[in-house]
C-alpha positions in Angstrom: -34.3 -14.2 -10.5 -33.8 -10.5 -10.0 -30.1 -10.9 -9.5 -29.8 -12.9 -12.8 -31.6 -10.1 -14.6 -29.3 -7.4 -12.9 -26.3 -9.6 -14.0 -27.4 -9.5 -17.5 -28.2 -5.9 -17.6 -24.9 -5.0 -16.0 -23.0 -6.2 -19.3 -24.9 -3.4 -21.2 -22.1 -0.8 -20.8 -23.7 1.4 -23.4 -26.7 2.2 -21.1 -26.7 5.8 -19.8 -24.5 6.1 -16.7 -27.3 7.2 -14.4 -29.2 4.0 -15.2 -26.2 1.7 -15.4 -24.6 2.6 -12.0 -28.1 1.9 -10.4 -27.9 -1.7 -11.9 -24.3 -2.2 -11.0 -24.7 -1.0 -7.4 -27.8 -3.0 -6.8 -26.2 -6.1 -8.3 -23.3 -6.2 -5.9 -24.7 -4.7 -2.7 -28.4 -5.9 -2.9 -29.5 -2.3 -2.2 -31.2 0.2 -4.4 -29.2 3.3 -5.3 -30.7 6.7 -4.5 -28.8 8.7 -7.0 -30.9 11.9 -6.2 -30.1 11.9 -2.5 -27.3 9.5 -1.7 -26.3 8.7 1.8 -24.1 5.8 2.0 -20.5 6.0 1.1 -20.8 3.7 -1.9 -23.9 5.6 -3.2 -21.8 8.7 -3.1 -19.0 7.0 -5.0 -21.6 6.2 -7.7 -22.8 9.7 -7.7 -19.1 10.8 -8.2 -18.7 8.6 -11.1 -21.8 10.1 -12.9 -21.5 13.7 -11.9 -17.8 14.6 -10.7 -15.6 15.1 -13.9 -12.9 17.5 -13.4 -10.2 16.8 -16.1 -7.4 16.5 -13.6 -8.9 13.2 -12.5 -7.7 11.7 -15.7 -4.1 12.5 -14.8 -4.4 11.4 -11.2 -5.7 7.8 -11.8 -2.9 7.3 -14.4 -0.1 5.7 -12.5 2.5 7.4 -14.8 0.9 10.9 -15.2 0.2 11.1 -11.5 4.0 11.3 -10.9 4.4 14.8 -12.0 1.5 16.0 -9.7 3.1 14.1 -6.6 6.3 15.7 -7.6 4.9 19.2 -7.5 2.8 18.8 -4.4 5.0 16.9 -2.2 8.3 16.2 -4.0 9.8 13.6 -6.1 11.6 11.9 -3.2 8.4 10.1 -2.3 8.2 8.4 -5.7 9.2 4.9 -6.4 12.3 4.5 -8.9 10.8 4.4 -12.6 12.8 2.1 -15.0 10.8 2.6 -18.1 7.4 3.5 -19.8 6.0 1.3 -22.6 3.1 2.0 -24.9 3.2 -1.6 -26.4 3.6 -4.8 -24.6 6.2 -5.9 -27.3 8.4 -3.0 -26.3 9.2 -4.4 -23.0 12.8 -5.5 -23.0 13.2 -7.9 -19.9 17.0 -8.0 -20.5 17.2 -4.3 -19.7 15.5 -4.6 -16.3 17.0 -5.8 -13.0 16.6 -9.2 -11.4 13.7 -7.7 -9.2 11.1 -5.4 -10.5 7.5 -4.6 -11.0 5.5 -4.0 -14.2 2.1 -2.2 -13.8 -0.6 -1.2 -16.2 -0.8 2.5 -15.6 -4.3 2.9 -16.9 -6.3 0.7 -14.6 -5.8 -1.5 -11.3 -4.9 -5.0 -10.5 -2.6 -5.0 -13.6 0.5 -5.9 -11.6 3.5 -8.2 -12.6 5.7 -8.7 -9.5 9.1 -10.2 -10.4 11.2 -11.4 -7.5 13.5 -13.5 -9.6 13.9 -12.8 -13.3 15.5 -16.1 -14.0 12.3 -17.7 -13.0 10.0 -15.5 -15.1 7.9 -17.0 -17.8 8.4 -14.3 -20.4 5.6 -15.6 -22.8 3.1 -15.7 -20.1 4.2 -12.1 -19.0 3.8 -10.8 -22.5 0.5 -12.5 -22.9 -0.9 -10.9 -19.6 0.6 -7.4 -20.5 -1.1 -7.6 -24.0 -4.4 -8.5 -22.4 -4.0 -5.4 -19.9 -3.3 -2.9 -22.9 -6.4 -4.0 -24.6 -8.7 -3.1 -21.5 -10.2 0.2 -20.6 -11.0 0.3 -16.9 -14.0 2.5 -17.6 -15.7 -0.4 -19.4 -14.0 -3.1 -17.4 -15.6 -2.0 -14.1 -18.7 0.0 -13.2 -18.0 3.2 -15.5 -15.3 4.8 -13.3 -15.3 8.0 -15.4 -11.7 9.2 -14.5 -10.3 6.1 -16.4 -12.3 6.6 -19.5 -9.7 8.5 -21.6 -6.4 7.3 -20.1 -4.1 6.0 -22.6 -3.0 2.4 -22.1 0.6 2.0 -21.0 2.9 0.0 -18.8 5.5 1.2 -16.3 8.4 -0.7 -15.0 9.4 0.3 -11.4 11.8 -0.9 -8.7 10.6 -3.8 -6.5 10.0 -2.8 -2.8 10.3 -5.0 0.0 9.5 -4.6 3.8 11.7 -6.2 6.6 9.8 -9.0 8.1 7.0 -9.4 5.7 6.4 -11.4 2.5 4.6 -8.4 1.0 4.7 -4.8 1.7 2.2 -3.3 3.9 -0.2 -0.8 2.1 -1.4 2.3 4.1 -4.7 3.7 2.4 -5.6 7.1 3.7 -9.3 8.0 3.2 -9.4 11.8 2.8 -12.6 13.8 3.0 -12.4 17.6 1.9 -8.7 17.3 2.1 -8.5 15.8 5.6 -7.7 12.2 6.7 -10.5 10.7 8.5 -9.2 7.1 8.8 -6.9 4.7 7.0 -7.1 1.1 5.9 -4.0 -0.9 6.5 -3.5 -4.0 4.1 -1.1 -6.8 5.5 0.2 -9.9 3.8 -1.9 -9.5 0.6 -0.4 -12.7 -1.0 -0.9 -15.1 1.8 -3.1 -14.3 4.8 -4.6 -10.9 3.6 -5.8 -8.8 6.8 -7.5 -5.4 6.6 -7.2 -3.2 9.6 -8.6 0.3 10.2 -7.3 3.0 12.3 -8.1 6.6 13.1 -5.5 9.5 12.7 -4.5 8.9 16.3 -3.8 5.2 15.6 -6.9 4.0 17.3 -8.1 0.7 15.9 -11.6 1.1 14.5 -14.5 -1.5 14.8 -15.2 -2.1 11.2 -13.9 -3.8 8.1 -14.6 -3.7 4.4 -15.3 -6.2 1.5 -15.0 -9.9 2.0 -13.8 -11.5 5.4 -14.6 -10.7 9.0 -13.4 -8.3 11.4 -9.6 -9.0 12.0 -8.4 -9.4 15.6 -4.9 -8.7 14.4 -3.3 -5.3 15.5 -0.3 -3.5 14.0 2.4 -1.1 15.5 2.2 2.5 14.3 4.7 3.0 11.7 7.5 5.5 11.8 6.8 8.9 10.5 3.1 8.2 10.6 2.2 11.8 11.2 4.2 12.8 8.2 2.3 10.3 6.1 -1.0 12.0 7.1 0.5 15.4 6.3 1.6 14.2 2.8 -1.8 12.4 2.1 -3.6 15.8 3.1 -1.5 17.8 0.7 -2.2 15.4 -2.2 -5.9 15.4 -1.3 -6.4 19.0 -1.0 -9.2 20.4 -3.2 -11.0 17.1 -3.8 -14.3 16.1 -2.1 -12.8 12.7 -1.6 -9.8 10.7 -2.4 -8.0 7.8 -0.9 -4.2 8.3 -1.0 -1.9 5.2 -0.7 1.6 5.0 0.7 4.1 2.3 1.6 6.2 2.8 4.6 9.6 0.8 4.5 11.3 1.2 7.8 10.6 4.9 7.7 11.0 5.5 4.0 7.6 6.8 2.7 6.8 5.8 -1.0 3.6 6.9 -2.9 1.5 4.2 -4.1 -1.6 5.7 -6.0 -4.6 8.0 -5.6 -8.0 6.3 -6.0 -11.4 8.1 -6.4 -13.6 5.1 -6.5 -12.4 2.6 -3.8 -13.6 -0.9 -4.6 -15.5 0.6 -7.6 -18.1 1.8 -5.2 -19.5 -1.7 -4.6 -17.5 -3.0 -1.5 -19.4 -2.6 1.6 -18.2 -1.7 5.1 -19.2 -4.1 7.9 -21.1 -3.6 10.2 -23.5 -2.1 7.9 -24.2 1.0 9.9 -20.6 2.2 8.9 -21.7 2.7 5.4 -23.9 5.6 6.4 -21.5 6.9 8.9 -18.5 7.1 6.6 -20.9 8.3 3.9 -21.7 11.3 6.1 -18.0 12.5 5.7 -18.4 12.7 1.9 -19.8 16.3 0.9 -20.7 16.0 -2.7 -20.0 19.2 -4.7 -22.9 21.3 -6.1 -24.6 20.1 -9.3 -26.2 22.5 -11.7 -26.2 25.4 -9.2 -27.6 23.4 -6.5 -26.3 23.4 -2.9 -23.6 20.8 -2.0 -25.1 17.4 -0.8 -24.0 17.1 2.8 -25.0 14.7 5.6 -23.1 14.9 8.8 -23.5 11.7 11.0 -21.8 10.5 14.2 -18.1 10.3 14.5 -16.2 7.0 14.1 
């Protein structure tokens, strides 16, 4: 009964953010959110949604605008090839795009059209999807992720990327705390048999997972130029209390993916449960209204 009520209340996006994130968090995790003294990782992500609002975040979550930031900090060589930017779905001219390409909604996430063979593309269906994306605001679509609130909707067409020996490219997600990589999440075969593996910076597999599914028994080889990936992630993460920096590694070619400040919208739990607090201890929240920073140092991974 309580979850039904929370499910109803979470539709009320007009509620004050401090109240709304408590409803949202409890609905998805079953836990009460202590916003005054957060301890777990997702509690602190909810705190960041409400209290951490440097304007640069609006640029960094925008998949088009972030390109200039990446170019300035680590160089444009790590950017995927950009074909075009569109501000209306009707402006997309498929005839001008190559046989393989990707179109993304730059103003949110999970807005992806992956085209491996243009001759098989249902263009009417594709335009319908893109119009839906352009009508959505990620702030209201999810759990009030502040950085997305004022991002102008747009579409970007980029080069299709592929990885030798895999049906989908592997995604390396570096969790950075105070500008330092603490661990990474490796997503494998997202379209078919999605596996999430976690490694420390020495490529030692870690005994936890996140979200749905159990702990994977699979292992992966350390990619070429792994230490360089860590260095690049830390350059991009410098100056932020927390950010997840994503890269692809295509036979040693490192390609920037995105920067994420609210992984899983702050509602995907780590498993076993004890790691929610352990990982939360790495996130030192910035001072609020002249108060000291919220810190809590726990055991190492």
